[in-house]
C-alpha positions as CSV (number, residue, x, y, z in Angstrom):
1,M,33.7,-13.2,-11.6
2,K,34.5,-10.8,-8.9
3,T,32.3,-10.3,-5.8
4,I,30.5,-7.0,-5.6
5,L,28.5,-6.1,-2.5
6,F,27.0,-2.7,-2.0
7,I,23.8,-0.9,-1.1
8,L,22.2,0.6,-4.1
9,S,19.6,2.8,-2.4
10,V,17.0,3.2,0.3
11,F,13.7,4.5,-1.0
12,L,10.8,5.7,1.2
13,V,7.8,7.7,-0.1
14,H,4.2,8.1,0.9
15,L,2.0,7.7,-2.2
16,S,-0.6,10.4,-2.7
17,G,-4.3,9.4,-3.0
18,Q,-7.8,10.0,-1.7
19,A,-8.1,10.8,2.0
20,Q,-9.3,8.0,4.3
21,F,-10.5,8.2,7.8
22,F,-11.9,6.5,10.8
23,Q,-13.6,9.1,12.9
24,I,-15.2,8.5,16.3
25,Y,-17.8,10.9,17.6
26,N,-18.1,11.0,21.4
27,H,-21.0,11.7,23.7
28,Q,-20.7,15.4,23.3
29,V,-22.4,15.1,20.0
30,L,-25.6,13.7,21.5
31,D,-26.2,12.1,24.9
32,S,-27.2,8.5,24.8
33,F,-26.4,8.3,21.2
34,S,-26.9,4.9,19.5
35,G,-24.7,5.5,16.5
36,F,-25.2,6.2,12.9
37,S,-27.4,3.6,11.3
38,D,-27.3,4.4,7.6
39,I,-25.0,6.3,5.1
40,V,-25.6,7.9,1.7
41,V,-22.6,8.8,-0.5
42,D,-22.6,10.7,-3.7
43,S,-20.3,13.0,-5.7
44,N,-21.1,16.0,-3.4
45,S,-21.2,14.7,0.1
46,I,-21.3,12.0,2.7
47,Q,-24.5,11.9,4.8
48,V,-25.3,9.7,7.8
49,V,-28.4,9.4,10.0
50,G,-28.6,8.5,13.6
51,G,-30.7,9.0,16.8
52,S,-31.0,8.4,20.4
53,G,-31.1,5.0,22.0
54,Y,-33.2,4.6,25.1
55,L,-33.7,8.0,26.9
56,P,-36.6,10.4,25.9
57,M,-35.2,13.2,23.8
58,R,-36.4,16.4,22.2
59,S,-34.4,15.8,19.0
60,P,-35.2,12.3,17.9
61,L,-33.2,12.4,14.7
62,L,-29.8,13.6,13.4
63,I,-28.7,13.9,9.7
64,E,-25.1,14.8,9.5
65,E,-22.9,15.9,6.7
66,I,-19.3,14.5,6.9
67,E,-16.3,16.3,5.4
68,D,-13.7,14.3,3.4
69,N,-11.5,14.2,6.5
70,G,-14.2,12.6,8.6
71,Y,-15.2,15.6,10.7
72,I,-18.8,16.8,11.0
73,N,-19.5,19.8,8.8
74,N,-23.2,20.4,9.6
75,I,-25.7,18.9,12.0
76,F,-29.4,19.3,11.6
77,T,-32.1,17.6,13.6
78,G,-35.7,16.6,13.0
79,N,-37.9,19.0,14.9
80,N,-40.6,17.6,17.2
81,S,-42.2,19.1,20.2
82,D,-43.0,15.8,21.7
83,T,-40.2,15.1,24.2
84,T,-41.3,11.5,24.7
85,I,-40.5,10.5,21.1
86,Q,-37.4,8.3,20.6
87,I,-35.9,6.8,17.5
88,T,-34.6,3.2,17.6
89,T,-31.6,3.3,15.4
90,A,-30.6,-0.3,15.6
91,N,-33.8,-1.7,14.2
92,G,-33.8,-0.2,10.7
93,T,-33.6,3.6,10.5
94,K,-33.0,4.2,6.8
95,L,-31.7,7.2,4.9
96,F,-32.5,8.0,1.2
97,K,-31.8,10.8,-1.2
98,N,-34.9,11.4,-3.3
99,Y,-35.3,12.9,-6.8
100,R,-35.7,16.4,-5.3
101,G,-32.3,16.1,-3.8
102,N,-33.6,16.0,-0.3
103,Y,-33.0,13.5,2.4
104,M,-35.8,11.1,3.5
105,V,-35.6,9.1,6.7
106,F,-37.9,6.2,7.7
107,F,-37.8,5.0,11.3
108,V,-39.9,3.8,14.2
109,D,-41.1,6.5,16.6
110,L,-41.1,4.8,20.0
111,H,-43.5,5.8,22.8
112,A,-44.0,4.4,26.2
113,N,-46.8,1.9,25.3
114,Q,-47.1,2.1,21.5
115,S,-44.9,3.1,18.5
116,Y,-45.6,4.3,15.0
117,L,-43.8,4.4,11.6
118,K,-42.5,7.8,10.8
119,C,-40.9,9.6,7.9
120,M,-39.1,13.0,7.8
121,E,-37.7,14.9,4.9
122,A,-35.0,17.6,5.1
123,D,-33.3,19.6,2.3
124,E,-29.6,19.8,1.9
125,N,-29.4,22.8,4.2
126,G,-31.0,21.0,7.0
127,N,-34.5,22.6,6.8
128,L,-37.3,20.3,7.6
129,V,-39.6,19.8,4.6
130,H,-42.0,17.2,5.7
131,D,-42.7,15.4,9.0
132,T,-45.2,12.5,8.8
133,I,-46.2,10.0,11.5
134,F,-48.4,7.1,10.3
135,T,-50.8,6.9,13.2
136,Q,-52.9,4.5,11.3
137,Y,-50.2,1.9,11.6
138,P,-49.3,1.4,15.3
139,L,-46.9,-1.2,16.6
140,V,-46.8,-3.0,19.9
141,V,-43.8,-2.3,22.1
142,N,-43.6,-5.6,24.1
143,H,-43.6,-7.9,21.1
144,Y,-40.4,-9.8,20.3
145,Q,-38.5,-7.2,18.3
146,P,-41.8,-5.5,17.2
147,Y,-40.2,-2.4,15.7
148,T,-37.9,-4.1,13.3
149,L,-38.1,-2.1,10.0
150,R,-36.6,-2.7,6.6
151,T,-37.1,-0.1,3.8
152,L,-36.5,-0.1,0.0
153,Q,-36.5,2.7,-2.5
154,N,-38.3,1.6,-5.6
155,L,-37.6,2.7,-9.2
156,D,-40.9,4.6,-9.4
157,S,-39.8,6.9,-6.5
158,T,-42.1,5.0,-4.0
159,F,-40.8,3.2,-1.0
160,T,-41.5,-0.3,0.2
161,L,-41.4,-0.9,4.0
162,L,-41.3,-4.3,5.7
163,V,-42.1,-4.6,9.4
164,N,-43.1,-7.2,11.9
165,S,-46.9,-6.9,11.9
166,A,-47.4,-6.8,15.7
167,R,-50.7,-5.0,16.1
168,P,-52.4,-4.0,19.3
169,T,-54.2,-6.9,20.9
170,T,-56.0,-7.7,24.1
171,D,-54.1,-10.9,24.2
172,T,-50.9,-10.4,26.2
173,S,-49.3,-13.4,24.6
174,Y,-47.3,-13.1,21.4
175,I,-49.4,-13.1,18.2
176,K,-48.7,-15.2,15.2
177,S,-45.6,-14.1,13.2
178,S,-46.3,-12.3,10.0
179,I,-45.0,-9.3,8.1
180,D,-46.6,-6.3,6.5
181,F,-45.5,-4.8,3.2
182,I,-46.3,-1.1,3.2
183,K,-45.9,0.9,0.0
184,I,-45.5,4.6,0.6
185,T,-45.5,7.3,-2.1
186,D,-42.9,10.1,-2.4
187,D,-45.7,12.4,-1.1
188,F,-45.9,10.4,2.2
189,E,-49.2,8.6,1.4
190,I,-49.7,4.9,2.2
191,E,-50.6,3.4,-1.1
192,Q,-50.8,-0.3,-0.2
193,I,-50.6,-2.5,2.9
194,K,-50.3,-6.3,2.4
195,N,-50.0,-8.8,5.2
196,V,-48.1,-12.0,4.7
197,Q,-48.5,-14.9,7.1
198,L,-45.1,-16.6,7.7
199,T,-45.7,-19.2,10.4
200,D,-48.4,-20.4,12.8
201,E,-46.0,-20.3,15.7
202,K,-46.0,-17.4,18.1
203,E,-42.4,-16.9,19.2
204,G,-38.9,-16.4,17.9
205,F,-39.6,-14.6,14.6
206,R,-36.7,-12.3,13.5
207,L,-36.4,-10.3,10.3
208,G,-33.1,-10.4,8.4
209,K,-32.7,-8.4,5.2
210,I,-34.7,-7.0,2.3
211,L,-33.5,-6.1,-1.1
212,N,-34.6,-5.3,-4.6
213,R,-33.6,-8.1,-7.0
214,N,-32.2,-7.3,-10.4
215,N,-35.4,-8.7,-11.9
216,G,-37.6,-6.2,-10.0
217,N,-38.7,-8.6,-7.4
218,I,-38.3,-8.3,-3.6
219,L,-36.2,-10.8,-1.6
220,I,-36.3,-11.1,2.1
221,T,-34.7,-13.4,4.8
222,Y,-35.8,-14.2,8.3
223,N,-35.3,-16.9,10.9
224,F,-37.6,-18.6,13.3
225,I,-36.7,-20.2,16.6
226,E,-38.8,-23.0,18.2
227,F,-38.4,-22.3,21.9
228,E,-40.4,-25.5,22.6
229,V,-37.6,-27.6,21.2
230,Q,-34.7,-28.3,23.5
231,N,-31.9,-25.6,23.0
232,G,-34.2,-23.8,20.6
233,A,-33.9,-25.3,17.1
234,S,-34.1,-22.6,14.4
235,Y,-34.7,-22.3,10.6
236,M,-33.6,-19.9,8.0
237,F,-36.1,-18.7,5.3
238,I,-35.6,-17.0,1.9
239,K,-38.7,-15.6,0.2
240,E,-39.2,-13.8,-3.1
241,F,-42.2,-11.6,-4.0
242,D,-43.0,-10.0,-7.3
243,S,-43.8,-6.3,-7.8
244,N,-47.4,-7.0,-6.8
245,L,-46.1,-8.5,-3.5
246,N,-47.2,-12.0,-4.6
247,L,-45.1,-14.9,-3.2
248,V,-43.1,-16.5,-6.1
249,F,-40.4,-18.4,-4.2
250,S,-39.8,-19.8,-0.8
251,K,-36.9,-21.8,0.6
252,K,-36.4,-23.2,4.1
253,I,-32.8,-23.8,5.0
254,N,-31.9,-26.8,7.2
255,P,-32.5,-26.3,10.9
256,T,-29.6,-25.6,13.3
257,L,-29.3,-24.7,16.9
258,K,-30.2,-21.1,17.8
259,N,-29.0,-19.4,14.6
260,L,-28.8,-15.6,14.5
261,G,-30.3,-15.2,11.2
262,G,-29.3,-13.7,7.9
263,Y,-28.1,-10.1,8.4
264,G,-26.3,-9.9,5.1
265,L,-27.9,-10.6,1.7
266,L,-26.7,-10.1,-1.9
267,D,-28.3,-10.8,-5.3
268,L,-26.1,-12.5,-7.9
269,D,-29.0,-12.9,-10.5
270,T,-29.0,-16.7,-10.5
271,A,-28.0,-17.0,-6.9
272,V,-28.1,-15.2,-3.6
273,V,-25.4,-14.9,-0.9
274,F,-26.4,-14.6,2.7
275,T,-25.0,-15.0,6.2
276,F,-26.1,-17.6,8.7
277,S,-24.7,-18.7,12.1
278,N,-24.7,-22.0,13.9
279,S,-24.3,-22.5,17.6
280,S,-23.6,-25.4,19.8
281,I,-24.2,-25.5,23.6
282,G,-21.2,-26.3,25.7
283,V,-20.9,-26.9,29.4
284,Q,-20.5,-23.3,30.3
285,N,-20.6,-21.3,27.1
286,T,-22.4,-21.1,23.7
287,F,-20.1,-21.4,20.7
288,Y,-21.1,-19.5,17.5
289,D,-19.8,-20.4,14.1
290,F,-20.6,-17.8,11.5
291,N,-20.8,-18.8,7.8
292,L,-21.4,-17.3,4.4
293,F,-23.7,-19.2,2.0
294,C,-24.5,-19.1,-1.6
295,Y,-27.9,-20.5,-2.7
296,S,-28.3,-21.3,-6.4
297,F,-31.9,-20.9,-7.8
298,N,-31.0,-23.1,-10.8
299,A,-29.6,-25.9,-8.7
300,D,-32.1,-25.3,-5.8
301,S,-29.3,-26.0,-3.3
302,I,-26.4,-24.4,-1.4
303,V,-23.5,-24.4,-3.9
304,W,-20.9,-23.2,-1.5
305,K,-20.4,-22.4,2.2
306,K,-17.5,-20.5,3.8
307,N,-16.7,-20.1,7.4
308,L,-16.0,-16.4,8.2
309,I,-14.6,-16.5,11.7
310,P,-15.2,-18.8,14.7
311,F,-16.7,-17.2,17.7
312,H,-16.6,-18.1,21.4
313,L,-19.3,-16.2,23.1
314,T,-21.8,-16.4,26.0
315,S,-24.3,-14.0,24.6
316,L,-24.7,-12.1,21.4
317,G,-27.1,-9.4,20.3
318,S,-29.0,-9.3,17.0
319,E,-27.0,-6.3,15.8
320,T,-23.6,-8.0,15.9
321,L,-21.6,-10.4,13.7
322,V,-22.0,-9.8,10.0
323,N,-23.8,-6.5,9.6
324,D,-23.8,-5.9,5.9
325,L,-22.8,-7.3,2.5
326,V,-22.2,-5.3,-0.7
327,L,-20.6,-5.9,-4.1
328,N,-17.8,-3.6,-5.4
329,K,-17.2,-2.8,-9.1
330,N,-14.9,-5.8,-9.4
331,N,-17.8,-8.1,-8.5
332,E,-16.2,-8.9,-5.2
333,I,-18.1,-9.3,-1.9
334,V,-17.3,-6.8,0.8
335,L,-18.7,-7.5,4.2
336,S,-18.5,-6.0,7.7
337,L,-18.5,-8.0,10.8
338,S,-17.9,-7.8,14.6
339,R,-15.6,-10.3,16.1
340,Y,-13.7,-11.2,19.2
341,E,-9.9,-11.6,19.1
342,P,-8.6,-14.8,20.7
343,G,-8.0,-14.2,24.4
344,D,-10.1,-11.0,24.5
345,S,-12.8,-10.6,27.0
346,L,-16.4,-10.1,25.9
347,T,-16.0,-6.4,26.2
348,H,-13.4,-6.3,23.5
349,R,-15.2,-6.9,20.3
350,T,-13.4,-5.5,17.2
351,F,-14.7,-4.4,13.8
352,E,-13.4,-6.0,10.6
353,L,-13.9,-5.7,6.8
354,Q,-13.4,-8.7,4.5
355,N,-13.2,-8.9,0.7
356,R,-14.2,-12.2,-0.9
357,T,-14.8,-13.6,-4.4
358,V,-18.3,-14.4,-5.5
359,Y,-17.3,-18.0,-4.6
360,G,-16.6,-17.0,-1.0
361,D,-12.8,-17.2,-1.1
362,L,-11.0,-14.6,1.0
363,N,-9.0,-12.0,-0.8
364,W,-8.2,-9.8,2.2
365,A,-9.3,-9.0,5.8
366,R,-8.7,-5.7,7.7
367,N,-9.2,-5.4,11.4
368,Y,-9.6,-2.0,13.0
369,K,-9.2,-2.8,16.6
370,H,-6.6,0.0,17.0
371,Y,-9.1,2.7,16.4
372,G,-10.7,4.1,19.5
373,D,-10.4,2.9,23.1
374,N,-9.3,-0.7,23.6
375,S,-12.3,-1.4,25.7
376,V,-15.1,-1.0,23.2
377,T,-17.7,-3.0,21.3
378,Y,-18.0,-2.1,17.6
379,C,-21.1,-2.6,15.4
380,T,-21.2,-1.4,11.8
381,Y,-24.8,-1.1,10.6
382,R,-24.1,-0.2,7.0
383,I,-21.4,-0.2,4.4
384,V,-21.5,1.2,0.8
385,V,-19.0,1.2,-2.0
386,Y,-18.7,4.4,-4.0
387,N,-15.9,5.0,-6.6
388,N,-14.5,1.7,-5.4
389,E,-13.9,3.2,-1.9
390,I,-15.6,1.7,1.1
391,Y,-17.7,3.8,3.4
392,G,-19.5,2.7,6.6
393,C,-21.1,3.8,9.8
394,G,-22.1,2.4,13.1
395,K,-21.7,2.6,16.9
396,L,-19.4,1.5,19.6
397,L,-19.9,1.0,23.3
398,N,-17.1,2.0,25.7
399,H,-17.3,-0.4,28.6
400,N,-14.9,1.6,30.8
401,F,-17.1,4.6,30.5
402,Y,-20.1,2.5,31.3
403,L,-18.4,1.3,34.6
404,E,-17.5,4.9,35.4
405,G,-21.0,6.1,34.9
406,K,-20.2,8.2,31.9
407,P,-22.1,8.4,28.6
408,Y,-20.7,5.4,26.8
409,E,-22.4,5.2,23.4
410,F,-20.3,6.6,20.5
411,A,-20.9,6.8,16.8
412,Y,-18.3,6.4,14.0
413,V,-17.9,6.9,10.3
414,F,-15.1,5.5,8.2
415,K,-13.8,5.6,4.7
416,T,-11.1,3.2,3.3
417,N,-9.6,2.7,-0.1
418,C,-10.6,-0.3,-2.2
419,L,-8.2,-2.6,-0.3
420,G,-9.6,-1.6,3.1
421,Y,-6.6,0.5,4.2
422,L,-7.1,3.7,6.1
423,D,-3.6,4.9,5.4
424,A,-2.0,6.1,2.2
425,P,0.3,3.5,0.5
426,E,3.9,3.7,1.6
427,L,6.7,2.4,-0.6
428,D,9.8,1.5,1.5
429,I,12.5,-0.3,-0.6
430,Q,16.1,-1.1,0.1
431,T,18.3,-2.8,-2.6
432,S,21.7,-4.3,-2.7
433,I,23.8,-6.5,-5.0
434,T,26.0,-9.5,-4.2
435,E,27.9,-10.6,-7.3
436,N,25.2,-10.9,-10.0
437,Q,22.4,-11.3,-7.5
438,L,20.0,-8.4,-6.7
439,I,18.5,-8.4,-3.2
440,I,15.4,-6.4,-2.4
441,Q,14.3,-5.8,1.2
442,N,10.7,-4.6,1.2
443,N,9.3,-2.8,4.2
444,S,6.4,-1.2,2.3
445,S,2.9,-0.8,3.9
446,Y,-0.8,-0.4,3.0
447,F,-1.0,-2.2,-0.3
448,D,-1.2,-5.8,-1.3
449,S,1.2,-6.4,-4.2
450,L,4.3,-5.1,-6.0
451,F,5.0,-5.2,-9.7
452,I,8.8,-5.6,-10.3
453,D,10.5,-5.2,-13.7
454,Y,14.1,-6.3,-13.3
455,G,15.1,-4.7,-16.6
456,D,16.4,-8.0,-18.1
457,G,13.1,-9.1,-19.6
458,I,11.8,-10.6,-16.4
459,T,8.9,-9.2,-14.5
460,Q,7.2,-10.4,-11.4
461,I,4.2,-9.7,-9.1
462,V,4.9,-10.4,-5.5
463,H,2.6,-10.1,-2.4
464,N,3.6,-7.2,-0.3
465,S,5.4,-8.6,2.7
466,T,8.7,-8.2,4.5
467,D,10.2,-11.3,2.9
468,T,13.4,-10.7,1.0
469,I,13.2,-10.8,-2.8
470,K,16.1,-12.1,-4.8
471,H,16.9,-12.1,-8.5
472,I,19.9,-13.4,-10.5
473,Y,21.2,-11.5,-13.6
474,E,22.7,-14.0,-16.0
475,V,24.4,-11.4,-18.2
476,G,26.5,-8.4,-17.1
477,G,25.4,-5.0,-18.1
478,E,23.3,-2.0,-17.1
479,Y,19.7,-2.6,-16.1
480,E,16.8,-0.4,-15.1
481,L,15.0,-1.8,-12.0
482,R,11.4,-0.5,-11.6
483,I,9.2,-1.4,-8.6
484,K,5.6,-0.2,-8.6
485,P,2.9,-0.8,-5.9
486,I,-0.4,-2.2,-7.1
487,T,-2.9,0.2,-5.5
488,C,-6.5,1.2,-5.9
489,D,-5.6,4.3,-8.0
490,A,-4.9,2.9,-11.5
491,G,-3.4,6.3,-12.6
492,L,-0.9,6.3,-9.7
493,D,2.6,6.2,-11.3
494,T,4.8,6.6,-8.3
495,S,7.4,3.9,-8.3
496,Y,10.9,3.0,-7.3
497,L,13.4,3.4,-10.2
498,Q,17.1,2.5,-10.1
499,K,19.8,1.8,-12.7
500,I,21.9,-1.3,-11.9
501,Q,25.4,-2.1,-13.2
502,I,26.3,-5.8,-13.2
503,D,30.0,-6.4,-13.8
504,I,31.3,-9.9,-14.7
505,S,35.2,-10.1,-14.7
506,P,38.1,-10.7,-14.9
507,N,37.5,-13.8,-17.0
508,G,34.2,-13.1,-18.5
509,L,31.9,-11.1,-20.7
510,L,30.0,-7.8,-20.1
511,I,27.1,-7.1,-22.4
512,Y,25.6,-3.7,-22.6
513,P,23.1,-2.2,-23.1
514,N,21.0,-5.1,-22.3
515,P,18.1,-5.1,-23.2
516,S,18.8,-3.3,-26.5
517,S,17.1,-2.5,-29.7
518,G,19.7,-4.6,-31.5
519,I,23.2,-3.1,-31.0
520,Y,25.2,-4.5,-28.2
521,T,28.7,-3.9,-26.9
522,L,30.6,-7.0,-25.8
523,E,33.3,-6.1,-23.3
524,Y,35.4,-9.3,-22.8
525,K,38.5,-10.7,-21.1
526,F,39.4,-14.3,-21.8
527,F,42.5,-16.4,-21.4
528,Q,41.9,-18.0,-24.8
529,P,42.4,-15.7,-27.8
530,N,39.9,-15.4,-30.6
531,A,37.1,-17.0,-28.7
532,K,34.1,-18.1,-30.9
533,F,30.6,-17.2,-29.9
534,V,27.1,-18.0,-31.3
535,V,23.6,-16.7,-30.7
536,F,20.6,-19.0,-30.5
537,D,16.9,-18.3,-30.0
538,L,15.0,-20.1,-27.2
539,K,14.0,-22.8,-29.7
540,G,17.7,-23.6,-30.4
541,K,17.8,-22.0,-33.9
542,L,21.2,-20.4,-34.7
543,V,20.8,-16.7,-35.6
544,H,24.4,-15.4,-35.4
545,R,28.0,-16.6,-35.3
546,S,31.2,-14.6,-34.9
547,T,34.6,-14.4,-33.2
548,L,36.0,-12.1,-30.4
549,P,39.5,-11.0,-31.6
550,G,42.4,-11.3,-29.1
551,T,41.9,-12.1,-25.5
552,N,40.3,-8.8,-24.4
553,G,38.6,-5.8,-25.9
554,N,35.3,-4.5,-27.1
555,H,33.2,-5.9,-29.9
556,V,30.0,-4.5,-31.4
557,L,27.3,-7.1,-32.0
558,D,24.5,-6.1,-34.4
559,L,21.3,-8.1,-34.0
560,S,19.0,-5.4,-35.3
561,H,17.9,-7.7,-38.1
562,I,16.4,-10.4,-35.8
563,A,13.0,-10.4,-34.1
564,T,12.4,-9.1,-30.6
565,G,12.7,-11.6,-27.8
566,V,15.1,-13.4,-25.5
567,Y,18.3,-15.1,-26.9
568,L,21.2,-17.1,-25.6
569,L,24.8,-16.0,-26.4
570,E,27.4,-18.8,-25.9
571,V,31.1,-18.3,-25.8
572,E,33.3,-21.4,-26.5
573,G,36.4,-21.8,-24.2
574,D,39.0,-24.5,-24.1
575,N,36.9,-27.1,-22.5
576,T,33.9,-25.0,-21.4
577,T,31.0,-23.0,-22.8
578,E,29.7,-20.0,-21.0
579,S,26.1,-18.8,-21.7
580,Y,24.6,-15.4,-21.4
581,K,21.1,-14.1,-21.8
582,I,20.4,-11.1,-24.1
583,V,17.1,-9.3,-24.7
584,K,16.2,-7.8,-28.0
585,Q,13.5,-5.1,-27.7
């Protein structure tokens, strides 16, 4: 067998596909902007909603249409003559598209001493259709997160709002923690208000998430911190209410130290998945350990727990860590989180997407720390999956700008493919052959796996990495090598294709074409004349026997009568037997 070493080809191509983007909007969009808090995606457009953070503004609300490349196509604001009105984006501003095709936004209208629930409706052209402030439902500003708001759109076109029920009181101390369910019609009328008492304690109550269960019930999470206990022991609660807002289920999760609550929540029919953090107090710092839990209703217990990422922090706001959980069409969990890279300062918090199975096992993680300035803090309020692509929105804080006295609050919107990549897949393949060994050097990017068909009946799926891939051809001949990336687009047929010639000589046998439909040419050169050869199937059954005349030449082998599959051809020498693999298609 002679040695053959040569480069077959170098193949580089960018695969076409849907456009992805990570677009940051600076302070020129809106001074003191606190980011985009919610996103709605349909077949026609991408819409986000946002508002001001802490300064009085004339325009308290933005609804923005985003083009497919991530740039703003149209900006329209909620009109209000009251220049003292502010919107608190971080605490539950929610955007919906109603049956009229208009956009409805629920938020908290924050005044100097008192705030109210508010709803605004705008059509697709940005014209204000309705502007309602529910003055009959005031909130207290100085309560512990008094304006936390959670909103659901019901199947009957009504809306269910959930808020901390912090009502005006002459008592300056914190009132007992309870929540109010508020049902609002599509015509902006309050249909029902129901107060639910959660605990007799006065401090430390924090709402988590609210969702409509698949059975029509409402599920909520919240946590409670006992400040009287040393280091602030806390508890996690899961409660379920029926359509009439009657409590049907309540579960108290084991206490920990100063947890940060459940800011992600998913319904899996017989179980729920939620996020929960534990903390331990060190000599100088507080260490946060963030976890993903699955609680089974049938087993009435936590059935699995997965650590998402360890944190090393000294302080952490309620809007950070895991911000949202969703399911994609493959029934996989997609979650967004804020995290610190090892060695980074507290001003360098990055944004990450993770994809996990419904058992919590990690499929992939993508970190987007290279987007935007290096000295920023990311917070993604909301992610959605549409057509198996991932959309999200949030805010970032530029700490360098803060130190320089510049407007430092930015908004961002992103769109990735189903694997979390912002860039189009790039197939970069280099192949070479040494004797009968194929060597593949893979430098491809932005997809997870490669499907390789070596052309000899062997196929393989390998993880996309820069590791060298090697394959041995046992029989000489011409082969068709095909390498295809496994991407989000099932119809994408761009692949690497190369014909390979494997020569085995001077004392050996060349079989071609291989694979074949049954007719093969045996090109041989042996020292022994009239060599005998036999063909066996993989179970050892003899299917053919013949002789190669002379010491060299060509012989036609007809196996068209046998079944498709892989067979072994053995040539008998003086004291040896050489085996070759042939494939019948």
